[in-house]
C-alpha positions in Angstrom: 91.1 97.8 99.5 88.5 95.0 99.0 87.5 95.1 102.8 88.5 91.2 103.5 89.6 90.2 106.7 93.3 91.1 107.6 94.9 88.1 108.0 97.9 89.8 109.7 98.1 93.2 111.7 100.1 95.3 113.5 98.2 97.8 115.7 100.0 101.3 117.5 103.3 99.0 117.6 105.8 100.8 119.2 109.8 98.8 119.6 112.6 100.5 120.6 116.1 99.4 121.5 117.8 101.7 124.2 116.9 105.2 123.9 116.3 104.6 120.1 112.5 104.0 118.4 112.7 102.2 115.7 108.8 102.1 115.6 106.4 104.6 116.8 102.2 103.3 116.5 103.1 101.8 113.5 99.7 100.7 111.9 99.7 98.3 108.9 97.2 95.5 108.4 97.5 92.5 105.3 94.5 90.9 103.8 94.1 87.3 103.6 95.1 86.0 100.5 97.2 89.1 99.5 101.0 90.0 99.5 102.0 92.7 100.9 105.6 94.4 100.3 107.2 96.5 102.6 109.9 98.8 101.3 112.6 101.8 103.0 115.5 103.0 104.0 118.1 101.1 105.5 118.0 101.2 109.5 114.7 101.9 109.3 113.1 99.1 111.1 111.5 96.6 108.2 113.7 93.8 109.9 112.2 94.6 112.8 108.4 94.4 111.9 108.6 90.7 110.9 110.5 89.8 113.6 107.8 90.9 115.8 105.2 88.9 113.5 107.0 86.0 113.7 107.0 86.8 118.0 111.1 86.8 117.8 110.8 90.2 119.8 108.4 91.6 121.7 106.6 95.1 121.0 107.3 98.2 123.9 103.6 99.2 122.6 100.7 97.9 120.8 99.9 94.6 119.5 100.8 92.1 116.8 96.7 90.6 115.8 96.7 87.3 113.5 93.1 86.3 112.4 91.8 88.6 114.5 93.3 87.4 117.9 96.2 89.1 119.4 99.2 87.4 120.1 99.9 88.8 123.8 102.6 86.7 124.9 105.8 85.6 123.0 108.0 82.9 123.2 107.0 79.1 124.4 103.3 78.0 123.0 102.3 81.4 121.2 105.4 81.2 119.3 105.4 77.9 118.0 101.7 78.3 117.6 102.4 80.9 115.2 105.7 79.7 113.7 104.0 76.6 112.7 101.7 78.4 110.5 104.3 80.5 108.6 106.9 79.6 106.4 110.4 82.2 106.1 112.6 82.9 103.3 115.7 84.5 104.8 117.6 86.8 103.2 121.0 84.5 102.8 119.2 81.4 102.1 119.9 80.2 105.7 120.5 76.6 104.8 122.7 74.3 107.1 126.0 73.3 105.3 126.3 70.4 107.3 122.7 68.6 105.8 122.2 67.5 102.5 119.3 69.8 99.9 117.0 67.4 101.0 117.1 67.3 104.7 117.1 71.1 104.5 113.8 71.2 103.1 112.6 69.0 105.5 114.2 70.1 108.4 111.3 71.8 109.8 109.0 68.6 108.5 111.5 66.2 110.9 112.0 68.3 113.8 109.1 70.2 114.8 106.0 68.3 112.7 107.5 65.0 113.4 107.0 63.5 110.2 109.1 60.3 108.9 112.6 60.5 107.2 110.4 58.8 104.3 107.7 61.2 104.0 109.3 63.9 104.4 112.1 62.8 101.7 109.0 62.9 99.4 107.4 66.6 100.7 110.8 68.1 100.0 110.7 66.8 96.5 107.7 68.1 96.0 108.7 71.2 97.1 111.8 71.0 95.2 110.0 70.6 92.2 107.4 73.4 92.6 110.6 75.7 92.7 112.2 74.1 89.7 114.9 72.0 90.9 115.4 68.4 89.7 115.5 65.7 91.8 119.2 65.2 91.5 119.7 68.6 93.7 118.0 66.3 96.7 121.5 64.8 97.8 124.0 67.2 97.4 124.8 70.2 99.7 124.3 74.0 99.6 127.5 74.7 99.3 127.7 72.6 95.8 124.7 75.2 94.5 124.7 78.2 93.2 123.6 81.2 95.0 120.1 81.5 92.9 119.9 77.6 93.5 120.3 78.0 97.1 118.1 80.8 97.3 115.6 78.5 95.4 116.0 75.6 97.8 115.3 78.4 100.9 111.9 78.8 99.2 111.3 75.2 99.6 112.0 75.1 102.9 109.7 77.8 103.2 106.8 75.9 101.5 107.0 72.6 102.8 105.0 73.0 105.1 102.0 74.3 103.2 101.8 77.7 105.3 99.1 80.5 106.3 101.3 83.3 105.7 104.9 82.9 103.9 107.7 86.1 104.9 110.5 86.8 102.5 113.3 89.1 103.8 115.2 90.7 100.6 114.3 87.7 98.9 116.2 89.3 95.8 119.5 90.4 97.7 123.0 89.4 95.7 121.2 87.8 92.8 121.9 88.9 88.8 118.5 90.5 87.4 118.0 87.3 86.1 118.0 85.2 88.7 116.1 87.6 91.0 113.6 87.7 88.1 113.2 84.0 88.5 113.0 84.1 92.1 109.9 86.6 92.1 108.0 84.6 89.6 108.3 81.6 91.7 107.6 83.8 94.7 104.4 84.9 92.7 103.5 81.0 91.7 103.5 79.7 95.5 101.6 82.3 96.7 98.6 82.1 94.8 99.4 78.3 94.6 99.1 78.4 98.4 95.9 80.6 98.9 98.6 82.0 101.4 99.4 85.8 103.0 102.6 86.7 102.0 104.8 89.7 103.6 108.0 91.0 102.3 110.6 93.4 102.4 112.9 94.4 99.9 115.0 97.2 98.6 114.7 95.9 95.0 112.1 98.0 93.7 111.8 95.9 90.1 110.6 92.9 93.0 107.9 94.8 94.8 106.5 95.8 91.7 106.8 92.4 90.5 105.6 90.0 94.2 103.2 93.1 95.4 99.4 93.4 95.6 99.5 96.2 98.1 103.1 98.4 99.1 103.7 100.2 102.2 106.3 102.6 103.0 107.8 103.0 106.2 109.9 105.5 107.4 110.6 106.9 110.7 109.1 104.3 112.5 105.8 104.3 110.9 103.7 103.1 107.3 103.8 106.6 105.4 102.2 105.7 102.5 100.6 102.2 100.9 99.3 101.9 97.7 99.3 99.3 94.4 102.3 99.1 92.7 101.4 100.8 89.6 100.6 104.0 92.4 104.5 104.0 93.0 105.0 106.5 89.7 102.3 108.8 90.8 102.2 109.7 93.5 103.1 112.9 95.2 104.8 111.2 98.8 108.2 112.9 99.1 109.2 109.9 100.9 107.8 107.1 98.0 109.6 109.5 95.5 112.9 109.6 96.9 113.2 106.2 97.1 111.8 105.7 93.5 114.6 107.6 92.2 117.4 105.9 94.0 
């Protein structure tokens, strides 16, 4: 680790749902400008980590810290402030069927940031170009696009406001290997272009190796291993070895 100041931290975070403890005094920090990928089996709490970081759920213990400042409350002004600095690529792209592609990309710009429709369309077209989609795509509806193209539109929406932090929820799920490789390359390109911090969760080891500067393994509510992608195959950690072996 370089010792750079963390951009985002989970400090002793505990989260329970009923009698089930999903996260148990979990600690993880992500350095500014770095890409962290969280791996782990289904039901281990990876998505819960993202929801906590976005302020969509509150921890039962510990806290999430952004730029060295704790976020003691969730909802309202604090959540809006965090979301205004973040972009999210959802697992299913989560596009609005009733809006055209450019309106999907510009949704936040128009509805949260107060950007005019004319200016928002220009920015949406720029974001689409950055994910290698032609202007002709802007005025069609999501249902007219392939799954891979919908994922690119979702990425364009995530980067349209030039966020400081990007979150990726299973970015290659449901995609064929060739399309998945394209999405991985686009993610790497945009994180570098923006100079932003990225946090991803994935089951796809090929994706984790490509997009991550660091990889963390979540098991039984805690981070049990952390290292560079090249260390995945050398570690003796039994949970990582089992995950890599499939």
